[in-house]
SESELUM-780383 format. One record per residue (C-alpha): x, y, z; residue in three letters. Coordinates in steps of 0.1 Angstrom, whole numbers, plus 5000, padded with zeros to 4 digits. Example, Ala and Ser with C-alpha at 12.3 -4.5 7.8 and 13.67 -1.06 7.14 Angstrom:
BEGIN
512349555078Ala/513749895071Ser/
//
This chain:
BEGIN
841332657073Met/842033017071Lys/839833277093Val/838133427063Trp/837233067051Glu/835733007086Val/833633327085Met/832433257050Lys/831432907061Leu/829733047092Ala/827833307072Arg/826633037046Arg/825532817074Glu/823533097091Ile/821933207059Arg/820632837054Arg/819332807089Gly/822132567101His/823132697134Phe/821032497160Gln/824032417182Arg/825432767182Ser/821832907190Met/821432657218Ala/824832737233Leu/823733117234Ile/820633017251Thr/822432827277Gly/824933117284Phe/822133367284Ser/820033157310Ala/823133137332Val/823733527330Val/820033607334Ser/819733377363Gly/822533517382Phe/821133867378Glu/817933757389Ala/819333597421Tyr/821333917428Val/818434147423Gln/816133937442His/818733877471Asp/818334257475Arg/814734207482Gly/815433917506Ala/813233687483Phe/810133817501Glu/807933687475Asp/808233297465Lys/807833397428Trp/811433567431Met/812733227431Trp/811333107397Thr/813833267374Pro/816533097395Ile/814832767395Ala/814632777357Leu/818232857351Thr/819632527358Gly/817232317338Pro/817432567309Thr/821232567308Ala/821432177311Val/818832127284Val/820732387261Ser/823932197266Leu/822131857259Ala/820732007226Ala/824432027215Leu/824731647215Ala/821031567208Ser/818831697180Glu/815831537199Arg/816531747230Val/816832047206Ala/813431997190His/811431847221Lys/812731977254Ala/814332297246Leu/811032487232Pro/809032367262Val/811532517286Leu/811932827266Ser/808132877265Ala/808132837303Val/810833107305Thr/808833337284Val/805833297305Ala/807933357337Asp/809333677323Gly/805833807315Val/804633717350Ile/807633877364Gly/806934197344Phe/803434197359Gly/804634147394Leu/807234417392His/804634667380Leu/802534557409Arg/805534617431Gly/806134967418Ile/802335047425Gly/802634927461Arg/805435157469Met/804635477488Pro/802835717465Gly/802535427438Gly/802435557402Tyr/801635917414Lys/805335947421Val/806235707393Gly/809235887382Gln/810935807414Tyr/809335477421Asn/810035337386Val/813635427390Val/814035317426Met/811535017428Gly/811934677412Pro/813534697378Pro/810434717356Val/811534587324Ala/814234327337Ala/811734017336Pro/811034087298Leu/814734057292Leu/814533707303Met/812233647273Cys/815433677251Thr/816233337265Ile/812933197255Gly/813233357221Ala/816633207213Thr/815632877227Gly/812532857207Met/814532967176Leu/817032697182Ala/814432437183Ala/813432507147Phe/816832547131Leu/818932287115Gln/822132147128Arg/825432297116Glu/826932087086Thr/830432257084Leu/830632067049Asn/828832147019Ser/828631797008Ala/826331737038Asn/823731997031Leu/820231837027Asp/818032117030Leu/815031987011Ala/814931667031Thr/814931847066Thr/812632127057Val/810231887041Gly/809631707072Asn/808232027090Leu/804532077086His/804132467094Phe/805232747072Ala/806932927099Pro/808932637111Glu/810032567073Arg/811032937070Arg/813132927101Ile/814732587093Ala/815832717058Ser/816933047073Gly/814333277058Gln/813133457089Phe/815033807086Gln/812034027092Arg/810633857124Pro/814033837139Leu/814734197130Ala/811434287146Ala/812334097177Thr/815734257179Ala/813934607178Ala/811634517205Phe/814334407229Phe/816534697221Ala/813734917235Val/813434707266Ile/817134677272Ala/817535077267Gly/814835147289Gly/816234927316Glu/819735067312Ala/818135417315Tyr/816435337349Ala/819435157363Glu/821935447356His/819435697366Met/819835547400Arg/823535627398Gly/822635977385Ser/824735917353Phe/827835997372Asn/830035887344Gln/829235987306Arg/829735647294Val/826635547313Met/824735727286Trp/825835507258Thr/823335227260Pro/820735507262Val/822135677232Trp/822435347212Leu/818735237217Thr/817135457191Pro/819635387163Pro/819435017172Met/815834997173Ala/815435217140Ala/818034997122Ala/816034677132Ala/812834827121Ile/814334957088Ala/815534607083Ala/812034477084Val/811034697055Ala/814334697036Ser/816734427026Glu/819434697020Arg/818934827056Ala/819234477069Ala/822434417047Arg/824334747052Asp/822934927083Val/821834677109Leu/825034467111Pro/827134797119Val/824734917145Val/824434567160Ser/828134527163Leu/828334867182Val/825634757204Thr/827134417211Leu/830534607218Gly/828934867242Asp/827434577262Gly/830834407266Leu/832334747276Leu/829634817301Gly/830334447315Phe/833934547321Met/833134887336Leu/830634707359His/833334467371Ile/835534777378Arg/832734947397Gly/832334647419Ile/836134617426Leu/836235007434Asp/833634967461Met/834734957498Pro/836534627503Gly/836834557467Gly/837434177459Ala/837634097497Asn/834134207500Asn/832834057470Leu/829533907480Arg/828234247493Phe/829634437465Asn/828234217437Val/824734227455Thr/824734597461Met/826934737433Gly/826334777396Pro/824534467382Pro/827434247370Leu/825834097339Phe/823134327331Ala/825334487304Pro/825534147286Leu/821834147280Leu/822434457258Leu/825134257239Ser/822333987234Ser/820334257216Val/823234337193Gly/823733967186Leu/820233917176Leu/820434207153Gly/823634057138Leu/822033737132Ile/819033897116Ala/821334067092Ser/822833737082Leu/819833527077Val/817333557045Arg/814133707038Arg/811033507028Lys/811433366993Gly/815133436990Asp/817233156975Ser/
//
């Protein structure tokens, strides 16, 4: 099958809500990336609070269940949404604890401009919620068919009792997914700003995720209101955001290797250097926006 035929088939599958396995795989990968980042960041704080272990403890089960969902539709529908909801709750709790941690620093929020930058990364736990969002989304989607003869949309959707579930299963959830992408774009951009402020923006490329945040959020919000914006603007901005996250990942690898000792001092450099996988969380925002541009709006045929 030619590349363009594969892309056409993939686009059709996404528009019909047939990409459960793909979304489960994204969830599992995101869980590993986010769990690793949580471990590194909390290792800096010597795990002085037991709550710091919770995102790491959730990483393994979430990754395993996500992989199991590739083989079992039952796991995708039953176990994956439960773990996803727990992950969202843990991210919200972590956000509250990070706010508390900043408030306990000398001067508290009276010197918030310093403490927010140098204290626990305030928005990082909320980025864990992207794992929960993709996992819960996967739970309501349908399995990839890869063959037009196997499409049985009416039967599958008819078994779902709630309207939101039916819309997701049939691929008609463009507006809520675009709004979700806008929310996480602001979170990811704010976190990138705080992290790069620690490094005094010593390279111009460190500004790119900050510069991309307003257009990414604006494009996603416009997609909520306008189908044309969802079709023509959102995919372009989302691809740029996805690419910028991948570029940042490579630059963070270079930054770690450029630290004293390089690859021979990897454990220390990964812990104390630029957060290795953090830029991929920006890529996940671009991926959400790209998927939002491909699915349908409520009522579309």
